[in-house]
N, C-alpha and C positions, 0 to 999 in steps of 0.2 A: 142451258140447263133450266128445266122448269122450276118455278119457285118452291113447289111442294117437295120436289126432289132435293133441292138445295138445302131446305130446312131439315129434311130427314138426314141428310149427310152431316150437317152440323151437329144434330142431336146424337148421331152415332159416334162422332168424334168425341163429343163431351162425355158420353157414357163410357168410353174406353180410357178417358183421362188425357187424350191427345189434344183436346181443345177445352179450355176452361169454361165451365158452365156460366161463369160471370160474363163471358164474352157474348153469349147469345142474346141477352137482354138484361138491363138493370133489374134487380130483383125487387119484389114487394116484401120487405122484411117484416116479420112479426117478432117483436121484442118482449120477452117475458122479464119483468122486473119483480123479483120475489120479495118485495118490501112495499110498505105503504109510501105514498108520495111524500117528498120533502127530505129524504135522507140521501146518504152517499150513493147507494145503488141506483136510486131514482135519478139523481143528478148525472151519474155516469152513463146510465142507459140512454137518457134523453140527449146528452151531449154527443154520444156515439151515434145515435140515430140522425142527428143533425149533420154530423160529419159524413155519414154514409150518403145522405142525399146531396149535400153540398158538393161532395167530391164526384158525384155521379156513379158511385158504387152501388147505390140502390135508387129505385124510382120513388118508393114510398116506404115509410116505417110506421107501423102501428104499435101501440104500447098496451101492455096488460099488467097492471099492478096486482100482486097477490101476496100480501104480507103475512108474517107469522112463522114462529118456530125457527128463527134464524135462517129463513129462506126455504125451509123444508117443505112448506105448503106449496110455494111456487114451484119448487123442484118437482114435486109430485104431479102437479097440474101439467107442467112442461113435459114430463115423461109420458103421461097418459094421453095428452092432447096433441103432441107434435111428432109422433113416431114417423120417421122417414121423410120429414119435411125439410128440404134443403135450404129453405129461406127462414127458418126459425132460429132465433138466438136467445140466450138467457144470460143475464148479468149475474155474476157470482164473485166469490172472493174468500179471503181468510175467515170472515165472519161465518160463512156457510160451513166451512170445514170445522170450526169450533162448535157450531150448533149440531152438526152431524155426530160429533164425538160425544157431546153431553146428552143430546136428545135421543140418540139411537133410533131414528125413524125407520120405517120399512122401505125407504128409498135410499139410493146412494149415487154418488157422482160417477160410479163405474157404469151406470145405465145411460149416460149421455156422452156427448163427444167433445173433448177438449179442443178449443180453437186458439185462444190467446190470453196471456196476461197483458194487461194494459198499463196499469199505473200502481204506484205505491203511495200511501198517504199516512202520515203519523197523526196520532191522537193528541188532543189537548184536553186537560182537565180544567174545569171552570167552576166558579162560585156564582150563585145568584147575586145580583147587585146589592141586595139588602142583607147579605150573609153577615153574621157576627164574626166569622173568620176572615182573615186577611191574606194568609199565606199557606203554602203546603205544610209548613212546619206546624201551624195551628191545627190543621186537619189531622196530621199525624199524632199530635199530642192528644187530641180527643179520641182518635182511633185506639191509641194505647190505653187510654183511660176506660173507654167503653165502646168496643168495636161495633156493637149493634146500633149505637146512637148516630153513627155516621152513615147516612143513606146515600149510596152511590147510584146514580141514574145513568142509563145509557142504552145501547142496543140490546138485542136479545141475548139470552143466556149463551155463553160461549163466544161472545163478540170480543174483539181485541181490547176494548175498554174494560170489559168484565175481567178478562185475563190480566190486564195491566193492574187493575185494582187489587186482584188477588196477589199479584207479584209484589206490589207495593207493601201490602200487609206483611207478606213473608219477609221482605227485606228489612222491615222495621221491627220485626220480632213479634208480630201478631199472627195468631192462627188464621190462615186464609179462609178456612171453612166457616169462620164466624163473621165474615163481612156481610153487611146488609146491602145486597145488590138488587135494584129494581130494574127489571128488563122492560123495554118498550118495543112495540111492534114496528116503529119507524122513527126517523129522525124528527119529524114534525111533533110527535107525541113527546119525545124526550125534551125537545126544545121548550115546549109549553110547560112541562113540569119544572124545568130549571128556572125559567122566567117567573113562574108562579111561586117559587120557593118551596116546592113540594119535595125536593131532594136536597141533600146537603152539598153534594159535589156532582157535577155532570161531566160526562166524557163522550167524545166523538171525534171524527175527523176535523182537522182545523177549519177546513172550508165551510163546514156546516155551522160553525159558531162565529166565524170571522166578523160577520155583520154586527152581531150582538156585542162582541168584544170591542170592536171599533167604536161603537156608539155608547159604550159604558153600561150596557144592560147586563153584561156578564163580566166577571173578573177572571182573567186567565192566570192559572197557577203554574202550569208546567206542560211541556210537550214530551212525548215519548220517544223522540229522536235521539240519535247519538250526539249530534251537534245542533245548535239553534237553526231553525228554519230560515231560509232566505227571506229577508225583509220582514221578519216577525220578531219583535222584541219580547219574547217569552222564554224564560230559562228552561233548560231540560231538567228532567228528574235527576240525572246524573250530577248536574251542577249543584243540586241541592242535597247531595249525599245519598241518593236513593238509586241504586244501580239497576235500573229497569230501562230497557230499550225494546220496543216492539212496534212493528209497522203493520199497516193494513193494506194489503194489495187487493186489486180488483181485476176481474177478467171476464171473458165470455165463453160459453159453451154452445155447441150445436145440439140438434135433436138426436134422439136415439135412432140407430139403424140407418144413418146416412152412409153413403159410399165414400171411399177414399178420395175420389174425384170431387164429390160434393163438399167434403171437408176442406179440400185444397181451395175450392172456389170461395168458400166462406173466409178462409184465411186470407186470400188475395183481396177480398172486399175490405177486411179489417185493415190490412197493410196500406191499402189506398186511402181509407178514411183517416187513419192516424197521421197521414202526411198533410191533411187539409188544414187550411188556415183556421177554420172554426174549431177543430180539435185542439190545435196549439193554443188558441186563445182561451178555450175552456180549461186547459191544463194549467195555464199561467194564472188565470183568475182563481182557480180552486186550490192552488198550491199543490198540484199533483206532481209527483216525481215520475217521469217516464220510466217504464219497466217492461218494455215489450219483449215477449217471449212466445214462440209458437212451436208447433210440431212436437217431436219427441222430447225436446228440452223442456217444454211446458208440461208434458205428461209427467216427466221425472220430478219436476219442481213441485207439482201438486202432491205427488206421493210422499216426497221428502218433507214437505211442509206439514202434511197431515201427521206424519210420525213425530215431527218436532213439537207441534202443538199439543199432541196427545201427551208427550213426555212432560211438557211444561205444566199442563193442566193437572196431571197426576201429582206432580211435585207441589202444586199450589192447593191441593185438596179439592179440586173441582170435579174430579172424576173418581 
């Protein structure tokens, strides 16, 4: 069989879904990270990119950071610039869902293609090292006295730390709509604000603050998990009498308008990548809980989580 005939035959098989696209050649993946460098989505996207290349699922991975509006700006760019591209991926997660609920942008997740949920991570609330407060009880006491005087810093409006702050207020008897929340475009900006003492309390995924907690530049107050994180000596909110538990999951979507076969090929690439040594090492280093979900189960999960987040945000006075 001539080479050109052979390649045409493979392409035909791939087009019908009988032969995975990923088998033709390792892809040159374009990764949209809808946040500025230094945060959880950036860390996740670059760790996944390394896992894709290390595992041989992709030949190369290029990155495009586009922060703002809880990922909505990056989502809009991804929708408009990646239509039909079978090698395009976008990092996303619970934060994007919250931002879409509060911001109501002219784009939605229904315009792109679900691929996989990857991980879940719980938030930690921290104080700057020079804070006059020492415990979460100190923060709550001040919150009750003057809600606006406690400046909460974290990810964009609708992020899991924003929702958690509102839930904490509600649980301790403070009107959630009165919390003073300062949203940052990326983890790097939030970290700088906390280290500089420009906010009272900071919140983010534990992995983003671990370095500063371990070196004493931040004091950890509480984690938003149901039980203490493995290897982390920080009490939960529940342990401190505040019944708040909320996780921050992260995943990836494909471009608008790709075929079922192309979606399956991307899914196979992700499944191969998350089995790699580099992905497992990144998960352990960042204290990510594996939460792999693909296909129809992931579609349903996103729909259910959107509804659950909306209900929580309404109760907390955020919507």
